[in-house]
C-alpha positions in Angstrom: -13.8 3.7 -14.9 -16.4 2.6 -12.3 -17.8 5.7 -10.6 -16.8 4.8 -7.0 -13.1 4.0 -7.8 -10.9 6.5 -6.1 -8.6 9.0 -7.9 -6.0 10.5 -5.6 -6.4 14.2 -4.7 -2.8 15.2 -4.8 -0.6 17.7 -6.8 1.1 15.0 -8.9 2.6 16.0 -12.2 0.4 15.6 -15.3 2.2 12.5 -16.5 1.5 10.5 -13.3 -1.7 8.5 -13.1 -3.2 6.6 -10.2 -6.3 5.1 -8.8 -7.6 2.8 -6.1 -10.4 0.2 -6.8 -13.3 -0.5 -4.6 -15.6 -3.5 -4.3 -17.6 -2.3 -7.3 -17.2 -2.9 -11.0 -16.3 -6.6 -11.3 -17.7 -10.1 -11.7 -16.8 -11.9 -8.5 -19.6 -13.5 -6.4 -20.3 -14.0 -2.7 -17.9 -12.5 -0.2 -15.6 -11.4 -3.1 -18.4 -9.4 -4.8 -17.7 -7.9 -7.1 -14.3 -6.5 -8.1 -11.7 -8.7 -6.5 -8.3 -8.7 -8.5 -6.5 -10.9 -5.9 -5.6 -14.4 -6.9 -4.6 -15.7 -3.4 -7.9 -15.4 -1.5 -9.7 -18.5 -2.9 -11.9 -16.6 -5.3 -12.9 -18.2 -8.6 -9.8 -17.9 -10.8 -11.9 -17.2 -13.9 -13.6 -14.3 -12.0 -10.2 -12.9 -10.9 -8.9 -13.2 -14.4 -11.9 -11.2 -15.7 -11.5 -8.6 -13.0 -7.9 -8.2 -14.0 -8.8 -7.9 -17.6 -11.3 -5.1 -16.7 -8.6 -3.4 -14.7 -6.2 -3.6 -17.6 -8.5 -1.5 -19.7 -7.5 1.5 -17.6 -3.8 0.9 -17.6 -1.0 1.1 -20.2 0.1 -2.5 -19.4 -0.4 -5.4 -17.0 0.6 -4.2 -13.5 3.5 -5.9 -11.7 1.6 -8.0 -9.2 3.5 -8.7 -6.0 3.6 -11.7 -3.6 3.1 -9.5 -0.5 4.4 -10.9 2.9 4.1 -7.9 5.3 7.8 -7.2 5.0 9.9 -4.3 3.7 11.4 -5.6 0.4 11.1 -3.4 -2.6 10.9 -4.8 -6.2 13.0 -2.8 -8.7 12.2 -4.5 -12.0 13.7 -3.6 -14.4 16.6 -1.6 -13.1 16.6 2.2 -13.2 17.9 3.9 -16.3 21.7 3.6 -16.5 21.7 0.6 -14.1 21.1 -2.3 -16.4 23.3 -5.2 -17.2 26.9 -4.3 -16.6 25.9 -1.0 -15.0 25.6 0.2 -11.4 23.3 -2.0 -9.3 20.3 -0.6 -7.4 21.0 0.3 -3.8 18.3 -2.2 -2.7 18.3 -5.8 -3.4 15.8 -6.7 -6.1 12.8 -8.7 -5.0 12.9 -12.5 -5.1 10.7 -13.7 -8.0 8.1 -16.4 -7.8 6.9 -16.9 -11.3 6.1 -13.4 -12.4 5.3 -12.0 -9.0 8.3 -10.7 -6.9 8.1 -11.4 -3.2 8.0 -7.8 -2.0 5.7 -5.3 -0.4 6.5 -2.4 -2.5 7.6 -1.7 -6.1 9.2 1.1 -8.0 9.0 2.1 -11.7 11.5 4.3 -13.5 10.2 3.8 -17.0 7.0 5.1 -18.7 4.1 2.8 -19.0 5.1 0.5 -16.1 2.2 0.1 -13.7 2.9 -0.8 -10.1 0.2 -2.1 -7.8 -0.5 -3.3 -4.3 -3.5 -5.2 -2.9 -5.1 -4.4 0.4 -8.1 -5.0 2.6 -7.4 -3.0 5.8 -3.7 -2.5 5.3 -2.6 0.9 4.1 -1.7 1.4 0.4 0.7 4.3 -0.2 1.4 5.6 -3.7 4.5 7.7 -4.5 5.8 9.9 -7.2 8.4 12.7 -7.5 7.6 16.2 -8.4 9.0 15.9 -11.9 7.2 12.6 -12.7 10.3 10.6 -13.3 9.7 7.8 -10.8 6.6 6.2 -9.2 6.1 3.6 -6.5 3.4 1.6 -4.6 3.7 0.2 -1.1 1.7 -2.2 1.0 1.9 -1.0 4.6 0.1 -2.9 7.4 1.4 -2.3 10.9 4.1 -5.0 10.4 5.3 -3.4 7.2 5.2 0.1 8.7 7.2 -1.1 11.7 9.7 -2.9 9.5 10.3 0.2 7.4 8.6 -0.5 4.1 7.8 3.2 3.5 11.4 4.2 4.3 12.7 1.5 2.0 10.4 2.6 -0.8 11.6 6.2 -0.5 15.2 5.0 -0.6 14.5 2.9 -3.7 13.1 5.8 -5.6 16.6 7.4 -5.6 15.4 11.0 -5.7 15.6 13.6 -2.9 12.9 12.9 -0.3 11.8 16.5 -0.3 10.8 16.1 -3.9 8.6 13.0 -3.2 4.8 13.1 -3.0 2.9 10.4 -1.2 -0.8 9.5 -1.3 -2.5 7.3 1.3 -5.4 5.2 0.1 -8.2 3.6 2.2 -7.2 1.6 5.2 -8.7 0.5 8.5 -9.4 3.7 10.4 -8.4 4.8 13.9 -11.9 4.1 15.3 -11.7 0.4 14.3 -8.1 -0.8 14.4 -7.6 -2.3 17.8 -4.2 -3.6 18.8 -2.4 -4.8 21.9 0.3 -3.4 24.1 3.0 -5.2 22.1 2.2 -3.2 18.9 2.1 0.2 20.6 5.3 -0.6 22.6 7.1 -1.7 19.4 6.4 1.6 17.6 7.0 3.8 20.6 10.3 2.1 21.3 11.5 3.1 17.9 9.9 6.6 17.6 8.7 8.3 20.8 6.4 10.5 18.7 4.4 7.3 17.6 2.6 7.5 20.9 0.2 10.1 19.5 -1.0 7.5 17.0 -2.5 5.3 19.8 -5.4 5.9 22.2 -6.8 3.5 24.8 -9.6 1.3 23.7 -9.9 -0.9 26.8 -8.0 -0.5 30.0 -5.7 -3.2 31.3 -7.1 -5.4 34.1 -5.9 -5.9 37.6 -4.7 -9.4 36.7 -2.2 -7.9 34.3 -4.0 -8.5 31.0 -2.6 -6.3 28.3 -4.3 -3.0 27.5 -6.0 -2.6 24.1 -5.3 0.4 21.9 -6.9 2.0 18.9 -4.1 2.6 16.3 -4.0 5.2 13.6 -2.2 3.8 10.6 -2.4 7.1 8.8 -0.6 8.9 11.6 2.0 6.2 11.9 2.7 6.5 8.1 3.1 10.2 8.3 5.5 9.9 11.2 7.6 7.3 9.4 7.7 9.3 6.2 8.7 12.5 8.1 11.7 10.7 9.6 13.1 10.3 6.1 12.2 13.8 4.9 8.9 13.2 3.1 6.5 15.9 4.1 4.2 16.1 1.1 1.7 13.5 2.2 -1.9 13.5 1.0 -5.0 11.3 1.4 -6.0 9.3 4.4 -9.2 9.3 6.3 -11.1 6.5 4.6 -11.9 3.5 6.7 -12.2 0.1 5.1 -13.8 -1.5 8.1 -16.7 1.0 8.4 -17.2 1.8 4.7 -19.1 -0.9 2.8 -17.5 0.3 -0.5 -14.3 -1.6 0.6 -13.2 -5.1 1.4 -12.1 -5.5 5.0 -10.3 -8.5 6.4 -11.2 -7.6 10.0 -14.9 -7.3 9.1 -14.9 -10.6 7.2 -11.8 -12.8 6.9 -13.1 -14.4 3.7 -13.0 -11.4 1.4 -11.4 -9.8 -1.6 -8.8 -7.1 -2.0 -8.6 -3.6 -3.5 -5.9 -2.6 -5.9 -4.0 0.7 -5.7 -2.2 1.3 -9.0 0.2 4.0 -10.3 2.2 4.6 -13.5 3.8 7.4 -15.5 3.7 8.4 -19.1 
């Protein structure tokens, strides 16, 4: 595995495996240099295919790639054990499929060897497992997804007690770089008053009524949203994609690649 790829530092059971890629270790050129596994960012398709082949070397199978739309749908493919054809249906609607990529921003795996992945370049990737290693999940959580409830939906889809769930937050745009307007802060605070602690003023409002600018902490917002559904074992956080050249950052350069955060269980 490339030396700067990130392995989560969390107390996951031994049968759970996960990592997050960086820019290093691939074959893409130019703004996508060098490890870009995303097929939707106008990179050379041959380079993307080779990067995915390189990624596949470290996985038990091809990961389930998602068509991410900054929403809160969770892909549950295939159904959990005991919920197959003719059995009880999952509590959440399965993601709509577009070819082999479900339209969803999170995915759950109940079976060994099923890799789940999300792609990010400033948004927050969150990986999940339970303490027994029976279920894993990956979620893509930008501010829109966080507000819509993608983390809460992922926890619900895992179908285990939330106090038994571990979460790991990968690299995202940090609280020193993520500037948002009043409308973003107001939306979060209107839903959870505690969310106010995740925002601090960046620029004051002007006398003519222009909106104030705020620096937002995605990591703090994620912890708040997870706590509301009983998930307290949250690890990771603190890496900034915008300020750390190891990572792609959409805010730093809109023509850029993506990192993959991947999880699976034996």
